[in-house]
N, C-alpha and C positions, 0 to 999 in steps of 0.2 A: 595076523590081525584077528581081533575078537569076532567070532561068528555072528554075534548079535548085531554088531555094526554092519557087517556085510549084508545080513538079511534085511536090516532096516534100509540100507542103501538100495538094494534091489527092489524092495517094495515101493520105496519112494519114487524110483525111476520108472517102474511099471505104471504107477498111477499117473505120472507126468506124461508118459508116452500115450496112454489111452486118452487122456484129456486133450492132448494135442492133435490126435488123429481119429481113431475109430469112434470116440465119444464126443468129438467136437461138432458143434452146430455150424461152424464156419468152414472148416476144412473138409468139405464133402466133395470128393473128386468129381462126381457127375455135375454138381452145381458150379464148381469153379471152372471146369472145362467148357461148360455150355454158355458161359457169360463173359462178355468183354469187360465187364466191370468188376469181376471178382478175382482175387488172388489168394493163394494159400497164405496164412498169416506169417509163416516162416520166410516168405519171399520178401526180403528187405532190399532187393534190387529191382523193384517193380518197374517194368517197362510200360510205355504208353500203350494202352489197349487198342487205341485207334490205329497206331502205326505198326503194332506187333513186331517190334524190333527183335533181334536175335535173342535166343534163350527165353522164349515166352513161357508157355506151359511146360515145355520140354527141357527146362533148364537143368543144369547138373545139380543144383542144390535141391530141386524137387526130386531128382533122381536118387541122391544119396539118402534122403528121408525114406523114399519108397523102398530102396534096396535094404535099408536097415529093417524095415518092417518085414520084408521077405526073409531076412535073416532070422527074425524071431520065429516066423512060421516054420522055417527049416529046423530050428533048434527045438521047437515044441509043436509039432504039426497039429495035434488035436486041440491044444489050447490056442493055437495061433491061426485058426481058420478065419477069424474075423480080419486079421491083418492080410491074409492072402486075398480075401474078397476085396478089401480096400485097395490093394495094389492092382488087382485085376481091373477094377473099375477105372483106375487112373490110366493104365496102359490101353484099355479098350477105347477110352475117350480120345486117345491120340491118333487112332488109326482110321483108315477108310479103305474101301475096295476100289481098285482101278484096273480095268482090263482083266478081271478075273483073279487078280492077286491083291494081297494086302500090302499097304504101304503107310508111311506116316502121312497124316494130314498136315502138309507143310504150313498151311494157313493157320490152323488151330494150334499146332505145336510150336511154331516159331523156328523150326529147323531151317538152317541155312548151310548149304554144303560147302561154302567158302569161308566160313567164319574161323574155324580152327578147332583145336583140341576140345574145347568146352562143349561143343555140339555133339560129342560122342559118348559122354559118360553114361547117359541113360540107355544107350544101346546095350550095355552089359546086362541091364535088367530084362530087356526083350530076349536076349540070349538065354539068360537063366530061366525065364518063364517058358521057353520053347520046348516042345517035345519033338522037334524036327521040322517037317515042312507044314507047320500050322501057321496061323496068322502071325504069331510072334516071331517065328522062325523066318517068315518071309520078310518081315521088317528088318530083322537082324541081317539077313542075306543082302538086302539092298544097301544098308549102311556099311557093311563089310566091303561090298563092291566099290562104294564111293571112296574107301580108304586104300584099297589094295589093287584095284584093276588099273593097269597102266594105260589102258585105252580110255578110261573114264575122264571126261572133261566136265569140270564143274561149272556153276552158273556165271563165273567171271572168266571162263576160258582157260583155266589152269588144269593141269593134271597133278593132283596133290601128291601122289606117291612117287612122282618123278621130280616135281619142282620143289616140294616142301619136305623132303625126306633125304637130306644129303648124306652121302657116305662118310664125309669127314666129321659128321656129328653122330656117328654110330647108327645111321639110318633112323634116327629119331625124327619125328615130325616137328616142324616149327610149332610153337604154341599158338601163334596167330598167323593166318594165311593171307588176309587181305592186304597186308603190307608187311615188310620185313621189320620185326621188332628189334629193339636194341639188343636184347638177349633172346636168342631164338629158342633155346630149350629151357623150359621151366619144370621144376619138380611137379608142379600142379598137373601139367599136361601128361606126365607119365601115367598118372592114375586115370586121367580122363580117357586114355586110349588103350593102354596095354592089357588090362583085364578083359576088355571086350575082344580085342584081337586074338588074345591067347585062347580064350574059351571057345570062341567060334572056330578059330583055326584048328583047335584040337578036335572039335566035333566033326569037322569035315575032312580031317586028315591033312591039313595044309602044313607040311613039315617045314617048308621054306619060311612061312610066317612065324612059326614057333622059334626057328633059328634066329630070325630077326628080332623077336622079343628078347631073347637071351642077349643078343648083341647090344640092344638098346639099354638094357639094365646094366650090362657090363660097362658101357660108355659112361653112364651116370656114376657108377661106383668108382671108375678110374679117373673121372674128370672133375666131378663136383664134390668129391670127398675132401674136406679140409683137414689140416693137421690136428685140429682139436677133436676130431672124430665125428663131426657133424657135416651136413651137406649145405653148400651154398644154394640160395633160392633158385638161381638160374645161371646160364652161362653159354658161351660160344666155344669154350676150350679152357684148358687149365690156366692160361694167362689172361683170360677175359671172363670174369665172373661177376655176378651181382653179390657183393660181399656182405650178405646178411643171412643170419641163421633164424629164419622164421619157422616157428614150431609147426604151424599148419602145413607149410610147404613140405617140410621134412616128413610130416605125418602122411600127407598124400603119397609120397614116395614109398613109405613103409607099407601102406595099405596096398599099393600096387604090387609090391613084392609078394606079400602073403596071398593075395588073390590070384596072382599069376602062377605061383608055385603049386597051386592045386592041380594044374593041368600040364605043366612042362614035362617033357620026357625025363626019365630017371637019369640019363646021361648028363643032364644040365644041373642036377640038384645039389651036388657037392659044392659047386661054386655058389649057388644061390643060398644055401644054408650058411656058408661062411660069411657071405655078404650080409645076411640078415643078422647074424650074431654081432658082427662088427658094427652094424647100424644101431642095434639096441644098446650095446655096450657104450657107444659114443653118446647116446642120448641120456642114458641113465646117470651119467656123471652130473647132469644138470637138473635132475628131478628134485623138486623142493620136498621138504619134510612132509608137507601136506599131501604129497603125491602128484601135485600139479606142476606143469611147466609154464614159465613165463612166455609171453608172446614172442619176444626175441630170446631164444632159449639160453644164450650164453651171457645174458645181461641180468643184473639183479632186479628184483621186483620193485617197481615204483608205481606212482599213479598213472604214468604214461605207458609203462611196460608191465602190464598187470599179469598175474597168473591167469592163463587164458584157457577157455573151455574146449574149443574145437580141436586144437592140436593135442591137448591132453587126452581127449576122447579117442583120437586116432591112435595115440601111443598105447592106450589101454587095449584097444582092439588088436593092434599088431602083436603085442606081447602075448595076450591071452590066446589068440588064434595060433601064433607060432608055437606055443607050448602044447596046445590041444592037438595040433597036427604032428607033434614030435620033431619039429624043426629047431626048437629051442629047448634047453634043459628045463626040467620042472622047477628048478630053483628060481627061475625068472617070474614064475606065476604071481608071487606075492607082490612084485612091483606093478604088475598090470592091475591086480585087484586094488592096490593102494591108490592108483590113479583114478579108478572108477569111483571108489568110495569117497575120495577127496572131492571129486566133482559133485557127487550127490550131497555131501555134507556142507560144502562151502559155496557152491555155485548154483544149487537148485533150491528154489523156494516157491512160494505160492504164485509168484509172478512168472516163473519159468526158469530156463537155463540161462544164466547171466554170463557176461563178459566173453561173448563170441565176437571176434574181430571181423569186421565186415569184409574188407578187401585190402590188398596191398599190391601195387604194381611193381614188377621187377624192373625198375628203371634206374637202379644205381643210387637212389636217394633213400633216406630213412623216412618212408611213409608207413611205418609199422607202429607208430606211437601216437596216433591221432585219437584223442579220447572220445571224439564224436563217433568213432567207429566201433566202440564196445557196445554191443547190442544184446538183447535178450531174445531167445528162441529164433535166432537166425539159422536158416536151413543148413548152412555149411558146418554148423556146430551140432544142431539137434540131430541131423542124420548120423554122423559118426558116433554120437552118444547112444543112439538107438542100436547101432552096430555093436558097440562095446557091451551094451546091456544084453544083446543076444549071446555074446560070448560068456557072460556071467550065468546065463541060463544053463549052459552046458555043464557048469560046475555044480 
């Protein structure tokens, strides 16, 4: 691809990210977290501030935006100090001291220990920010215990790692815990949980947890991989799947793989590298000439099944990170660049990043083509786009 197009796309994306975050007058972490009436503008699933229902300020879509900014800082520490400070202000605003230890402020954050996988994505950011037994590490330790301590009883009287992590599902956690969902394992939930569990487990030397992470990824690769090379959105086994190939769900799973691979023992890596290559090869068959994937990846582009931003950003991140880490051959890099440039040229304008699909329930029906759900600057798309941008900085 022409270098001028690449440079223009990176510049355009950087300006967008700054406008959305560190230069925004609305998206100021201290102001948003201190007010019941304010939300980040990328939060298009706003909860009632008076009831503070689950995933309030601590939502996973806030988490992926902030983690993307931290990725920028890691890619370019000197230039990225403003992003570090921004993320730190967000994390600091979610914490409080209790009995001499730091913990999440459950009231302010909206954290609920019985909700399910979505309540744990932002835990990965606390883990990444931690230098050990500091405030961030203490929060990460508490969240890790809620997921892995067999003696821990949550607020509705359940033991999550005994009751919601069945052996027959590869010891994967149910996506939702408050009731048994139709499909217990979602690709979405793999990303919400496994990067955090693997990184914290590696830091404290929890070999059992790392073995479980490997088992969970193997179960997905063995169970939800379809004959067309893509992955079903969700399932309970090979004969009981949610038979839709939603690009964002597949993207979540890909991001889980490359984030987990950073810390898995070397003995597990041959299997993971093979799985990553199989995953990328399956998806590349459906990449459009523009570099973008449609919302339902195996279906043609239409007004209801549009070329979609969040899943495409995830695929760009997965491919570029896989190449940078040496897990994918360098020949794949051009595909990841083309995805990023395609988004910058076709989906990013003065209004923001367009055609981010809001949500889709893994309930066996086609709820992936509701035109009301194509939004601009929704966090589940802006966050992965920022992550993909961070990978472009390494280039």
